[in-house]
C-alpha positions in Angstrom: 96.0 68.3 106.5 96.7 70.9 103.8 99.5 72.6 105.9 101.8 69.7 105.9 104.7 69.5 103.5 104.5 65.8 102.3 107.6 64.2 100.8 107.8 64.6 97.1 107.7 60.9 96.7 105.5 59.0 99.2 105.9 55.3 99.7 103.3 55.1 102.4 99.8 54.4 101.4 98.0 55.8 104.5 98.5 59.5 103.7 95.1 60.7 105.1 96.5 59.6 108.7 99.5 61.8 108.3 97.6 64.8 109.8 98.5 63.7 113.3 102.4 63.8 112.8 104.7 66.5 112.3 106.9 66.6 109.2 110.1 65.1 110.9 108.0 62.3 112.0 106.2 62.0 108.6 109.8 61.7 107.0 111.0 59.0 109.7 107.7 56.9 108.9 108.4 57.2 105.2 111.9 56.0 105.7 110.8 53.2 107.8 108.3 52.1 104.9 110.9 52.5 102.3 113.1 49.9 104.3 110.0 47.6 104.7 109.3 47.8 101.2 112.8 46.8 100.2 112.7 43.9 103.0 115.3 45.7 105.0 113.3 44.7 108.1 115.9 45.4 110.8 116.4 48.8 109.6 112.7 49.5 109.4 112.1 48.2 112.8 114.9 50.1 114.3 113.2 53.4 113.3 109.9 52.3 114.9 111.5 51.1 118.1 113.3 54.5 118.8 110.1 56.5 118.3 108.7 58.1 121.7 105.6 56.7 123.1 103.5 59.7 122.3 104.3 59.0 118.6 104.2 55.3 118.6 100.6 55.1 119.4 99.6 57.7 116.6 97.4 55.8 114.1 99.7 55.7 111.1 102.5 54.7 113.1 100.7 51.8 114.7 99.3 50.6 111.5 102.4 50.6 109.6 104.6 49.1 112.7 102.1 46.3 112.8 102.1 45.7 109.2 106.0 45.6 109.2 106.1 43.0 111.7 103.4 41.0 109.9 105.5 41.1 106.6 108.4 39.8 108.6 106.1 37.1 110.3 106.7 38.3 113.7 103.0 37.7 114.5 103.2 37.7 118.3 105.0 41.0 118.4 102.6 42.5 115.8 99.7 41.5 117.9 101.2 43.3 120.9 101.8 46.7 118.8 98.2 46.4 117.4 96.7 45.8 121.0 98.5 48.8 122.1 97.2 50.9 119.5 93.7 49.6 119.8 93.8 50.9 123.5 94.8 54.1 122.5 91.9 54.4 119.8 89.1 53.1 122.1 87.9 56.6 123.1 86.9 57.1 119.3 83.2 56.5 118.9 81.4 54.6 116.3 80.5 56.7 113.5 83.1 59.4 114.0 85.8 60.2 111.2 88.4 58.2 113.1 86.2 55.0 113.3 87.6 53.5 110.2 91.1 52.8 111.5 89.6 51.1 114.6 87.8 48.7 112.2 91.0 48.2 110.4 93.1 47.4 113.7 90.4 45.0 114.8 90.7 43.1 111.5 94.5 43.0 111.8 94.0 41.6 115.4 91.4 39.0 114.2 93.9 37.7 111.6 96.7 37.7 114.1 94.6 35.7 116.5 94.0 33.0 113.8 97.7 33.0 112.9 98.9 32.6 116.5 96.6 30.3 118.0 94.0 29.2 115.4 91.4 31.2 117.2 88.4 32.2 114.6 85.7 34.0 116.3 87.2 37.5 115.7 87.6 36.7 112.1 83.9 36.1 111.6 82.9 39.3 113.5 85.5 41.4 111.9 84.2 40.4 108.3 80.8 41.1 109.1 81.9 44.5 110.6 83.8 45.4 107.5 80.9 44.4 105.3 78.4 46.6 107.1 80.8 49.6 107.0 81.8 49.2 103.2 79.4 47.4 101.3 77.4 50.5 100.1 80.6 52.6 99.6 81.0 53.5 95.8 84.2 52.4 94.2 85.2 56.1 93.6 84.7 57.0 97.3 87.1 54.5 98.8 89.7 56.0 101.2 93.1 54.7 101.7 92.1 53.3 105.1 89.3 51.4 103.5 91.3 50.0 100.8 93.6 48.5 103.4 90.4 47.1 105.2 89.2 45.6 101.8 92.5 43.8 101.5 92.2 42.3 104.8 88.6 41.6 104.2 89.6 39.2 101.2 92.4 37.8 103.1 90.6 36.7 106.4 88.6 34.0 104.6 91.7 32.1 103.5 92.6 31.9 107.2 89.3 30.7 108.2 89.0 28.2 105.5 92.4 26.7 106.1 91.6 26.7 109.8 88.3 24.7 109.2 85.7 27.6 109.2 83.3 28.2 106.3 82.8 32.0 106.3 80.0 33.9 104.4 81.6 36.0 101.6 80.2 38.8 99.7 82.0 41.1 97.3 83.3 44.6 98.3 82.9 46.9 96.3 80.0 45.1 94.9 80.3 43.9 91.3 77.6 44.0 88.6 75.7 40.8 88.0 77.5 38.3 85.9 80.7 40.4 86.1 83.8 38.0 85.9 85.8 40.4 87.9 85.9 40.4 91.9 85.3 43.4 93.9 89.1 43.6 94.8 89.9 43.7 91.0 87.5 46.5 90.2 88.9 48.5 93.1 92.5 48.0 92.1 91.8 49.1 88.6 90.1 52.2 90.0 92.9 53.0 92.1 95.3 52.8 89.0 93.2 55.2 86.9 93.1 57.5 89.9 97.0 57.4 90.2 97.0 55.7 93.6 99.4 53.1 92.5 101.0 52.4 95.9 97.4 51.2 97.0 96.9 49.3 93.7 100.0 47.3 94.2 99.1 46.8 97.9 96.0 45.0 96.8 97.8 42.9 93.9 99.0 39.8 95.6 95.6 39.1 97.3 93.7 39.8 94.1 95.9 37.5 92.3 94.7 34.6 94.6 91.2 35.0 93.0 92.4 34.9 89.5 91.6 31.8 87.3 94.7 31.2 85.7 98.3 32.5 85.3 97.5 34.5 82.3 95.0 36.5 84.1 97.7 36.9 86.9 100.3 38.2 84.2 97.6 40.6 82.8 96.9 42.1 86.3 100.5 42.5 86.9 101.0 44.2 83.6 98.1 46.3 84.2 99.7 47.8 87.4 103.2 48.3 85.6 101.4 50.1 82.6 99.9 52.6 85.0 103.2 54.0 86.1 103.1 57.3 84.2 105.0 60.4 85.0 104.5 62.9 86.5 103.4 61.2 89.8 103.9 61.5 93.6 104.1 57.6 93.8 107.4 55.7 93.8 107.1 54.4 90.2 110.6 52.9 89.8 109.7 50.9 92.9 106.6 49.9 91.8 107.8 48.9 88.3 110.7 47.0 90.0 108.4 45.1 92.4 106.0 44.0 89.5 108.9 42.9 87.5 110.3 40.8 90.3 106.8 39.3 90.7 106.6 38.5 87.0 110.2 37.1 86.9 109.2 34.9 89.7 106.2 33.6 87.9 108.0 33.1 84.6 110.8 31.0 86.5 108.1 28.9 88.0 106.7 28.3 84.6 110.1 27.5 83.4 110.2 30.2 81.0 113.9 31.2 80.9 113.3 34.1 78.5 110.8 35.8 80.3 112.4 35.2 83.6 115.7 37.1 82.3 113.8 39.9 80.7 111.7 40.7 83.8 114.9 40.3 86.1 116.7 43.0 83.8 113.8 45.3 84.2 113.8 44.6 87.9 117.3 45.4 88.4 117.2 48.3 86.0 114.3 49.8 88.0 115.5 49.2 91.5 119.0 50.4 90.8 118.0 54.0 89.8 118.6 56.8 92.4 115.0 56.9 93.5 114.9 53.4 94.5 118.5 52.7 95.4 118.8 55.1 98.2 118.9 52.2 100.3 120.4 48.6 99.9 117.7 46.2 98.9 117.2 42.7 100.4 114.3 42.6 98.1 116.3 42.2 94.9 118.7 40.0 96.2 116.2 37.6 97.8 113.7 37.4 95.0 116.6 37.1 92.4 117.9 34.0 94.5 114.4 32.6 94.8 113.6 32.9 91.2 116.9 31.1 90.2 115.8 28.1 92.6 112.3 28.2 91.0 113.8 28.1 87.6 115.9 25.4 88.3 113.0 23.3 89.7 110.9 23.9 86.6 113.9 22.7 84.4 114.0 19.4 86.2 117.4 20.2 87.6 116.5 20.3 91.4 117.3 22.5 93.6 117.9 20.0 96.3 117.4 20.2 100.1 121.2 21.5 100.3 120.3 24.6 98.1 117.1 25.4 99.7 118.7 25.3 103.2 121.7 27.6 101.8 118.9 30.1 100.8 117.1 29.8 104.2 120.4 30.6 106.0 120.7 33.7 104.0 117.1 34.9 104.5 117.5 34.2 108.3 120.5 36.5 108.5 118.5 39.4 106.8 115.5 38.7 108.8 113.1 37.7 106.1 111.8 35.0 108.2 108.6 34.5 105.7 110.9 33.5 102.9 113.1 31.4 105.3 110.1 29.3 106.3 109.2 29.0 102.7 112.7 27.8 102.0 113.0 25.4 104.8 109.6 23.7 104.0 111.0 23.2 100.3 114.1 21.7 101.7 112.1 19.2 103.9 109.7 18.5 101.0 112.8 17.7 98.7 113.9 15.3 101.4 110.6 13.4 101.8 108.8 13.6 98.5 108.6 10.3 96.5 109.3 12.2 93.3 112.7 13.3 94.6 115.7 11.7 93.7 117.7 12.6 96.8 114.9 11.5 99.3 116.4 8.0 99.5 119.8 9.2 100.3 118.9 11.6 103.1 119.4 10.4 106.6 116.5 10.5 109.0 118.6 12.6 111.2 118.9 15.2 108.5 115.3 15.4 108.1 114.5 15.8 111.7 117.1 18.6 111.9 115.3 20.7 109.1 111.9 19.7 110.8 112.8 20.8 114.0 114.5 24.1 112.7 111.1 24.9 111.0 109.2 24.0 114.0 111.4 26.3 116.2 111.2 29.4 113.7 107.4 29.1 113.8 107.3 28.8 117.6 109.7 31.9 117.8 107.4 33.8 115.4 104.3 33.0 117.2 102.6 31.0 114.3 100.6 27.8 115.3 98.6 28.3 112.3 101.5 28.2 109.9 103.2 25.3 111.8 100.1 23.0 111.5 99.6 24.0 107.8 103.2 23.1 107.0 103.1 19.9 109.1 100.0 18.8 106.9 102.0 19.8 103.7 105.2 17.6 104.5 103.3 14.7 106.0 102.2 11.6 104.4 98.6 12.9 104.1 99.2 14.6 100.8 102.4 15.1 98.8 101.0 17.4 96.1 102.5 21.0 95.9 100.0 23.5 97.5 99.0 26.3 95.5 100.4 29.8 96.8 100.2 33.4 96.1 102.7 34.4 93.3 104.9 37.3 94.0 106.8 37.9 97.7 106.8 41.4 97.9 104.1 42.3 100.0 101.4 40.9 102.5 101.3 37.4 104.1 101.7 34.5 101.8 100.0 31.3 102.8 99.8 27.9 101.2 96.4 27.3 100.2 95.2 30.7 99.8 94.3 30.5 96.0 92.2 27.5 96.3 90.5 28.8 99.5 89.5 32.2 98.0 88.4 30.7 94.8 86.1 28.2 96.4 84.5 31.1 98.4 83.9 32.7 95.0 82.2 29.8 93.5 
């Protein structure tokens, strides 16, 4: 591993697995990760799809390829890539140095099973496997593969709870008695102190689902940003811009126009410098548009179904299906909510058209889980807005994640 000339700035956070790859493949993988980070999903997946099979089954490539498809909400395709990778890993025995990626991949497949068809047994098995593997590992000793695995360990209970399961849950890493922090918060702070900022950012969205209030979420985001100190091999401008976008969106949801404008300025400044702007960024365009819609809603000025559907059209065009699903759900809610001024003026045909478009999207992506959650959300069973993870730059955002995780921590 010492003989490999890594890129000066690395966007990937599984560098320990790069020893299997030659330099040209590492550079291609890093380019794919940059595109994914900026939500240029088509460009990212074009790189993965062009790799020869002998490279496509390498550990780092399988995990990053799978995660790119998960981020885009293409769950069925993600499962195919993960299963292919797991088949290639099967010869690696328990207890070997390569066992960790196998546990991580099984956890990814467990979550994908639940997302695709509502199946939960593998989630329970995977959580137990992860706990047995990592419960005694000191915070200082966590590898990059283990950090990814911890992120999934905290995410899987949200799927189980929403799917009707009741998983046992114990912190990893372990936390001192009476500590107000969760294990994932302690790990994220350690990673920051160690300069492992890509991994700290990777944990942030999942961690925020555990925090008690928006002040705590803002503090966590500011903490990550404050750790962006030169010199570093981490993409500091991207990390600063990504955090600024998360803060801008939060301030928009709170109706804080001044905070929103300040953070949007910070995001644009960070993501337009040469290091971050080598590629065009759907991230900046999409989150700017989303924040404006949220700010208008917080100010009581809408937005209406037409505005949300227009946003959905844009995100569909650039392949951001996760945000397209959110926009369509918001459009449908504005058509049926008793608090919406336009609800009475919307024709049943128009409501059904949006409902069918959303249903078709989830069917195409392979998520019966999200389809059922969304149906419950927009049904007459309950009209209150479901909590969600603030920030839309990484990971899988799911309605109900905050309340589910907090109940597990109680």
